C-alpha positions in Angstrom: 113.3 69.5 47.1 110.1 70.2 45.4 110.7 73.3 42.9 107.2 72.8 41.1 105.3 74.6 43.7 105.1 78.1 44.8 106.8 77.1 48.0 109.8 75.2 49.2 109.6 71.5 50.5 112.7 70.0 52.4 112.4 66.0 53.2 113.0 65.5 57.4 115.7 63.6 59.1 114.6 60.3 60.1 114.2 60.0 64.1 117.8 58.8 64.2 119.1 62.3 62.8 120.2 60.9 59.5 118.9 61.5 55.7 117.1 59.4 53.8 118.7 56.9 51.3 117.0 58.1 48.2 119.6 59.7 45.8 118.2 63.3 46.3 118.5 63.1 50.4 122.1 61.8 49.4 122.8 64.8 47.1 121.1 67.6 48.9 120.8 66.9 52.4 117.7 67.2 54.5 116.1 69.5 57.3 117.3 68.4 60.7 115.4 70.6 63.1 117.5 74.1 63.0 114.7 76.2 62.1 112.0 77.8 64.2 108.1 77.8 64.2 105.9 80.4 61.9 102.7 80.6 63.4 101.3 78.8 60.6 99.3 75.9 61.3 100.6 72.4 59.7 98.7 71.6 56.7 98.2 68.3 54.5 99.4 68.7 50.9 98.5 66.5 48.0 101.8 65.2 45.9 101.7 62.4 43.2 98.1 61.3 44.5 99.5 61.1 48.5 98.5 63.6 51.4 101.5 64.4 53.0 101.8 66.1 56.4 104.0 69.5 56.6 105.1 71.5 59.2 105.8 75.1 58.2 109.3 76.2 59.7 111.3 79.7 59.2 114.9 79.9 58.9 117.8 79.7 57.0 118.8 76.8 54.3 121.1 76.4 51.6 121.1 74.2 48.6 124.8 73.4 47.6 126.2 71.3 44.8 129.0 69.2 46.3 131.0 68.9 43.2 131.0 72.4 41.7 130.8 74.2 45.4 127.9 76.6 43.6 124.6 77.0 45.2 121.9 79.1 46.9 121.8 80.3 50.3 118.7 82.1 51.8 119.1 83.7 55.0 115.4 83.8 56.3 112.5 82.0 54.3 109.3 80.0 55.2 109.6 76.4 54.1 107.5 73.1 54.6 109.3 70.3 56.4 107.7 66.9 55.1 
């Protein structure tokens, strides 16, 4: 999850449906396709000197802390899937 931008980016699942091995993917999970299109075109965003393709999606999402049970849930938001 990128929190330094004015929009939310979420890592997408691998082709086999699993999240990546990175610590953040294991901790927070990843986008698995349960959202709808926004009508916005896909874009390329520059992060850390790399162009990253972003697909803009709309739907519900939640950030949960597995150890404390706390978190944040949003019923309807636009976010970028990378």
